[in-house]
Every structure is written in structure tokens, then in C-alpha cells.
TIDRENMI-107662 format. One line per field, with one value per residue (C-alpha): x, y, z; residue number from 1. Coordinates in nm, 2 decimals, padded with zeros to 4 digits. Layout:
% residues N
x	X/...
y	Y/...
z	Z/...
num	NUM/...
% end
This chain:
% residues 365
x	08.13/08.40/08.70/08.74/08.98/08.95/08.75/08.94/09.31/09.50/09.75/10.12/10.13/09.95/10.27/10.53/10.60/10.74/10.57/10.56/10.82/10.96/10.64/10.49/10.18/09.84/09.91/10.22/10.04/09.68/09.64/09.67/09.79/09.84/09.94/09.69/09.94/09.72/09.64/09.37/09.10/08.87/08.79/08.46/08.32/08.03/07.81/07.99/08.31/08.39/08.61/08.58/08.86/08.83/09.15/09.32/09.34/08.96/08.92/08.72/08.88/08.68/08.88/08.73/08.73/09.01/09.11/09.44/09.25/09.36/09.13/08.87/08.90/08.63/08.72/08.47/08.59/08.78/09.03/09.05/08.80/08.75/08.50/08.34/08.03/07.84/07.48/07.22/07.20/07.58/07.58/07.71/07.93/07.89/08.19/08.24/08.51/08.70/08.51/08.20/08.02/07.85/07.85/07.70/07.92/07.81/08.04/07.99/08.14/07.83/07.82/07.53/07.58/07.35/07.43/07.69/07.79/08.07/08.36/08.26/08.44/08.21/08.30/08.19/07.91/07.69/07.40/07.13/07.00/06.71/06.57/06.72/06.86/07.20/07.36/07.66/07.84/07.90/08.12/07.88/07.57/07.44/07.21/06.98/06.90/06.64/06.72/06.65/06.90/06.64/06.71/06.48/06.64/06.91/07.07/07.30/07.57/07.78/08.10/08.24/08.10/08.38/08.17/07.83/07.64/07.28/07.13/07.06/06.70/06.78/06.55/06.82/07.14/07.44/07.69/08.02/08.17/08.35/08.20/08.04/07.76/07.42/07.14/06.86/06.54/06.56/06.18/06.11/06.06/06.20/06.36/06.63/06.88/06.97/07.32/07.59/07.85/08.22/08.48/08.72/08.71/08.53/08.66/08.50/08.19/08.03/07.70/07.69/07.50/07.26/07.19/07.30/07.63/07.79/08.17/08.38/08.74/08.89/09.16/09.34/09.47/09.15/08.80/08.49/08.16/07.80/07.53/07.24/06.96/07.09/07.39/07.64/07.97/08.31/08.67/08.89/09.24/09.61/09.66/10.00/09.85/09.51/09.25/09.15/08.96/08.70/08.51/08.25/08.29/07.98/07.69/07.88/08.06/08.38/08.49/08.82/09.03/09.36/09.59/09.83/10.08/09.84/09.46/09.28/08.93/08.70/08.43/08.07/07.89/07.75/07.61/07.78/07.96/08.33/08.30/08.55/08.69/09.03/09.04/09.18/09.53/09.56/09.87/10.10/10.20/10.45/10.66/10.45/10.11/09.77/09.61/09.30/09.09/08.81/08.62/08.51/08.13/08.08/08.37/08.58/08.86/09.00/09.20/09.45/09.67/09.98/10.16/10.46/10.24/10.20/09.86/09.75/09.45/09.42/09.17/08.98/08.99/09.35/09.70/09.66/09.79/09.80/10.03/09.84/10.09/10.46/10.57/10.62/10.42/10.30/10.08/09.76/09.48/09.18/09.05/08.72/08.56/08.30/07.95/08.01/08.35/08.52/08.71/08.94/09.08/09.33/09.48/09.78/09.88/10.11/09.83/09.88/09.56/09.56/09.29/09.26/08.98/08.92/08.66/08.81/08.96/09.25/09.37/09.63/09.92
y	-19.06/-19.04/-18.82/-18.50/-18.22/-17.96/-17.65/-17.44/-17.43/-17.23/-17.01/-17.06/-16.73/-16.89/-17.08/-16.81/-16.46/-16.29/-16.30/-16.00/-16.03/-15.83/-15.64/-15.59/-15.81/-15.74/-15.99/-15.79/-15.46/-15.52/-15.90/-16.15/-16.51/-16.81/-17.17/-17.44/-17.73/-17.93/-17.93/-17.68/-17.85/-17.55/-17.21/-17.02/-16.71/-16.73/-16.46/-16.15/-16.23/-16.56/-16.78/-17.16/-17.39/-17.76/-17.94/-18.26/-18.40/-18.41/-18.08/-17.76/-17.44/-17.12/-16.79/-16.47/-16.16/-15.91/-16.09/-16.21/-16.47/-16.83/-17.03/-17.26/-17.62/-17.89/-18.25/-18.36/-18.66/-18.98/-18.91/-18.63/-18.36/-18.39/-18.12/-17.81/-17.61/-17.33/-17.38/-17.14/-16.92/-16.90/-17.01/-17.37/-17.56/-17.90/-18.13/-18.46/-18.70/-19.01/-19.18/-19.18/-18.92/-18.59/-18.36/-18.02/-17.82/-17.50/-17.21/-17.31/-17.65/-17.86/-18.13/-18.32/-18.62/-18.58/-18.91/-19.19/-19.46/-19.68/-19.71/-19.41/-19.08/-18.78/-18.52/-18.29/-18.10/-17.83/-17.61/-17.45/-17.12/-17.13/-17.46/-17.48/-17.83/-17.97/-18.25/-18.47/-18.74/-19.07/-19.25/-19.35/-19.22/-18.87/-18.79/-18.49/-18.32/-18.06/-17.76/-17.96/-18.23/-18.49/-18.70/-18.62/-18.80/-19.04/-19.09/-19.39/-19.40/-19.67/-19.49/-19.26/-18.90/-18.65/-18.32/-18.19/-17.87/-17.75/-17.55/-17.19/-17.25/-17.56/-17.78/-18.02/-18.17/-18.26/-18.53/-18.58/-18.93/-19.16/-19.12/-18.78/-18.62/-18.73/-18.47/-18.55/-18.36/-18.31/-18.35/-18.63/-18.99/-19.28/-19.15/-19.20/-18.92/-18.72/-18.82/-18.59/-18.83/-18.80/-19.07/-19.04/-18.94/-18.62/-18.50/-18.17/-17.99/-17.64/-17.52/-17.17/-16.90/-16.86/-17.24/-17.29/-17.48/-17.75/-17.77/-18.05/-18.08/-18.41/-18.65/-18.53/-18.18/-18.03/-17.92/-18.05/-17.88/-17.91/-17.67/-17.82/-17.72/-17.94/-18.14/-17.98/-18.04/-17.86/-17.92/-17.67/-17.81/-17.71/-17.70/-17.81/-17.97/-18.09/-17.82/-17.85/-17.53/-17.33/-17.02/-16.80/-16.43/-16.21/-16.28/-16.58/-16.37/-16.57/-16.90/-16.86/-17.17/-17.29/-17.55/-17.31/-17.05/-16.77/-16.75/-16.87/-16.72/-16.87/-16.63/-16.73/-16.42/-16.39/-16.66/-16.99/-16.93/-17.02/-17.22/-17.11/-16.84/-16.80/-16.76/-16.46/-16.52/-16.30/-16.16/-16.41/-16.40/-16.69/-16.93/-17.20/-17.34/-17.20/-17.45/-17.27/-16.97/-16.77/-16.50/-16.18/-16.19/-15.84/-15.73/-15.86/-15.97/-16.32/-16.44/-16.71/-16.93/-17.11/-17.44/-17.25/-17.07/-16.74/-16.57/-16.27/-16.07/-16.00/-15.79/-15.93/-15.63/-15.51/-15.64/-15.50/-15.75/-15.72/-15.96/-16.11/-16.36/-16.44/-16.79/-17.04/-17.23/-17.49/-17.49/-17.27/-17.52/-17.30/-16.95/-16.79/-16.44/-16.32/-16.26/-15.89/-15.93/-15.73/-16.02/-16.28/-16.59/-16.85/-17.17/-17.39/-17.75/-17.67/-17.53/-17.16/-16.95/-16.59/-16.32/-15.97/-15.71/-15.48/-15.21/-15.17/-15.49/-15.28/-15.19/-14.91/-14.91
z	04.17/03.91/04.00/03.80/03.78/04.06/03.96/04.21/04.29/04.55/04.37/04.43/04.62/04.90/05.00/04.94/05.07/05.37/05.71/05.94/06.21/06.50/06.58/06.92/06.96/07.11/07.39/07.47/07.49/07.60/07.66/07.94/07.93/08.15/08.13/08.22/08.18/07.94/07.57/07.49/07.29/07.27/07.42/07.44/07.59/07.84/07.99/08.14/07.96/08.15/07.94/07.93/07.81/07.75/07.82/07.70/08.06/08.09/08.29/08.20/08.32/08.38/08.36/08.49/08.28/08.34/08.66/08.81/09.01/08.92/08.70/08.85/08.73/08.70/08.64/08.39/08.18/08.27/07.98/07.74/07.64/07.27/07.19/07.34/07.28/07.47/07.56/07.42/07.73/07.75/08.11/08.07/07.84/07.68/07.64/07.47/07.59/07.49/07.78/07.57/07.78/07.68/07.99/08.08/08.32/08.50/08.59/08.96/08.90/08.88/08.62/08.45/08.23/07.92/07.75/07.75/07.51/07.62/07.38/07.17/07.12/07.15/06.89/06.74/06.92/06.76/06.87/06.66/06.81/06.56/06.68/07.03/06.95/07.02/06.82/06.92/06.74/06.93/06.67/06.40/06.58/06.59/06.87/06.91/07.24/07.34/07.56/07.88/07.77/07.67/07.37/07.08/06.78/06.66/06.32/06.25/05.98/05.83/05.92/06.19/06.18/06.14/06.11/06.20/06.11/06.13/05.85/05.93/06.03/06.24/06.04/05.91/06.03/05.81/05.90/05.72/05.70/05.46/05.12/05.17/05.37/05.50/05.54/05.79/05.89/06.26/06.33/06.09/06.21/06.01/05.70/05.44/05.44/05.13/05.03/04.90/04.77/04.70/04.76/05.05/05.42/05.51/05.84/05.90/05.78/05.76/05.63/05.46/05.65/05.35/05.36/04.99/05.03/05.24/05.25/05.40/05.49/05.36/05.46/05.15/05.14/05.00/05.05/04.88/04.85/04.72/04.61/04.79/04.55/04.27/04.43/04.20/04.36/04.36/04.47/04.64/04.62/04.64/05.01/05.14/05.45/05.58/05.64/06.01/06.05/05.86/05.95/05.77/05.76/05.82/05.59/05.45/05.18/05.23/05.39/05.57/05.60/05.74/05.58/05.41/05.54/05.49/05.54/05.23/05.18/04.92/04.78/04.82/04.72/04.37/04.14/04.16/04.49/04.46/04.14/03.88/04.11/04.28/04.66/04.84/04.98/05.29/05.46/05.62/05.98/05.99/05.78/05.95/05.86/05.97/06.21/06.32/06.20/06.35/06.16/06.35/06.40/06.26/06.05/05.76/05.99/06.05/06.35/06.25/06.46/06.34/06.41/06.55/06.80/06.61/06.60/06.39/06.29/05.91/05.72/05.43/05.20/05.26/05.34/05.70/05.95/06.33/06.53/06.82/06.97/06.91/06.82/07.10/07.36/07.11/06.81/06.83/06.87/06.96/06.88/06.97/06.95/07.20/07.04/07.03/06.87/07.15/07.30/07.14/07.31/07.20/07.33/07.24/07.26/07.55/07.76/07.71/07.71/07.61/07.57/07.45/07.48/07.18/07.14/06.79/06.64/06.49/06.84/06.91/06.67
num	1/2/3/4/5/6/7/8/9/10/11/12/13/14/15/16/17/18/19/20/21/22/23/24/25/26/27/28/29/30/31/32/33/34/35/36/37/38/39/40/41/42/43/44/45/46/47/48/49/50/51/52/53/54/55/56/57/58/59/60/61/62/63/64/65/66/67/68/69/70/71/72/73/74/75/76/77/78/79/80/81/82/83/84/85/86/87/88/89/90/91/92/93/94/95/96/97/98/99/100/101/102/103/104/105/106/107/108/109/110/111/112/113/114/115/116/117/118/119/120/121/122/123/124/125/126/127/128/129/130/131/132/133/134/135/136/137/138/139/140/141/142/143/144/145/146/147/148/149/150/151/152/153/154/155/156/157/158/159/160/161/162/163/164/165/166/167/168/169/170/171/172/173/174/175/176/177/178/179/180/181/182/183/184/185/186/187/188/189/190/191/192/193/194/195/196/197/198/199/200/201/202/203/204/205/206/207/208/209/210/211/212/213/214/215/216/217/218/219/220/221/222/223/224/225/226/227/228/229/230/231/232/233/234/235/236/237/238/239/240/241/242/243/244/245/246/247/248/249/250/251/252/253/254/255/256/257/258/259/260/261/262/263/264/265/266/267/268/269/270/271/272/273/274/275/276/277/278/279/280/281/282/283/284/285/286/287/288/289/290/291/292/293/294/295/296/297/298/299/300/301/302/303/304/305/306/307/308/309/310/311/312/313/314/315/316/317/318/319/320/321/322/323/324/325/326/327/328/329/330/331/332/333/334/335/336/337/338/339/340/341/342/343/344/345/346/347/348/349/350/351/352/353/354/355/356/357/358/359/360/361/362/363/364/365
% end
């Protein structure tokens, strides 16, 4: 496809301004934190508030809710954990490792190998609650698994898969790779995928909650997107660094992204989605760059973590910003909300894991 001028550009204000400083954080007042002594790849809430953390040394840590008890650790991978996902019943976690293994781990410490391909890295992993299927990327191969862990599909690509997402109904799976995206029907047999093409490496992928758009994060400092109905594509450029995290706000009205020193939110409500529209540039929390974002499951609020270790909550429709964590302890590498939105967890590259419990996201001032 011939290159064209970007239809959307981040305004200069996204990389200027004055961060909030010197404020007491939520972790200071109502949170807890501990160091797990390994890079935190991902965090996720399980049933009854139990927190799981996948670590760069191959372990999975389980941290009890509101407890001073030490975490329980399970050695899962011979090497690093690369990806983390919660199973549909929120009682177990799936992790992919650089040992080529996809493993299910229970809170009691039991492990079950779901699949293994020697020499492959296993990332990412995604679940569809609508279909009950799980998909995992083993290098160039995407494998589908049923609830019981049995393999039910396999899709091969010419290049390594960097991102995966199910459509909202769980009927299709999208895989991002060099040159664009491949769309597969999950229950079809032999098939040719629908191709959404754009030159370059596509490293991450998300499917809009209404099923109308697919957005990828690229090796370049930009996003690329397609309207699926007619394959019309769009560029979202102007980021100072690579976008490594994207998260949809409730009902898919906005897509929150990292990659700048404030949270950038692209509008997807209304006809045409973000095409020809400027993004929202939310309140800054640091002079550093946003590394990870996580939208609240119910409200117009985004949690954002920064390269310098800062974390904040910021409201979509105002300049209201709440500090969550002070700088330090390494870049924020993971953020997760509980399903009810009353618990937030974060992890950093130096192994710090923090969590806060909020009946109201705004918390006491």
C-alpha cells in the first residue's frame, strides 16, 4: 500500500506542560506494596481479590487480598514469563514463556502444560468470554484452545505474531504481524484470512468493543487502524516513542494509549471514529513517558504508569488527576483493574507490586 500523510496527529501539547508533583499518593494513604525481586511482566486479579503476578524469572506470585502474609511463588517456566492471562473462571492463570510452553497455574500451586513448541516464545495470550476460547501466539503460529485446554485450531503466518485480539463475539481472531493484520474465523476449517495491509512491523493489536475497528501499535512511533466493514485505514502519528499499551474506555468511546508524556485518548464515538479528529491530551503525571495504561471498567478514568515509576489516575472529561505512586522502583510495566473496578494493581521492572482498594476511584482527598 502506498504511504500517505497521517490523517491524525498528536498536538504539540501532548509533549509539553507541567506534571503534578509533591502530592500524597494513593499508595501512601490507602495502598500496600512489596518487592518480588524480579521484573513484573503482568498482574491480574483472580476471584476473591487474589492478585497474580507473572515475573521475569519464570515464577508466578499469588498475593492475598489485604494481607501481610508473604506471597506464594510457583516456579512455572524455565526462563522468563512473557505473557499472562486469567482463565474464564478467574481461578487460574495462563502464562507463556521463552521456553516455548503455555502453562496453566492454579492458586494452590498446581501447574498443567497446555502446549509446548521448542524454540518459540509464547506471547501474547488472549481469552474470549463470548466463545470460551483462548488464543496464544507461538512465534509465527497462533493456536486456539477450548476451556478444557484441548487444541481446537491453528493459524500459521509468514512472520512472527506481535498482537492478538478476538472480536467482541469471539467468532474471529485477529493477528498482527509484519505487513498488517490477518483475520481468521475461529470455527472455520481450511481458509484464507482476510488481510488488512500496511507496510511495517505491527507489534500490538486491539479490537474495538463495538467490533468496527482494529488498531495496531507499530515499530514506528504511531498507531495504524482499519474500519473492518470496508478496510478504510487510518494513521495516528506524532508519538515521541513507541506505543506499548492501549486500553478501551467503557463502551469503546475512547482508546487510551501510552507513548507520550500524557495519556492520549483517541475518540471512537460518532461516525468515522477517530478519522479527522484530534485526540484528547489528558493531565500529565510526570516529565517521563507513559509506558502502560489501563482504563477503568466502568467509569471514564484511566490508570497510567510512567517510565520513571510514577503512576496516576486521570479522568477523561476533566483535568482531575490523582497520584497513585511516586517515581522510583523502575518503570511501571503492568497495570490491572479488578472486574468491579474497586481494586487497582501495578508492577514495575524492579519487581515492586502495589495495590489499592477503592469503593470510589477518586478516593479521599
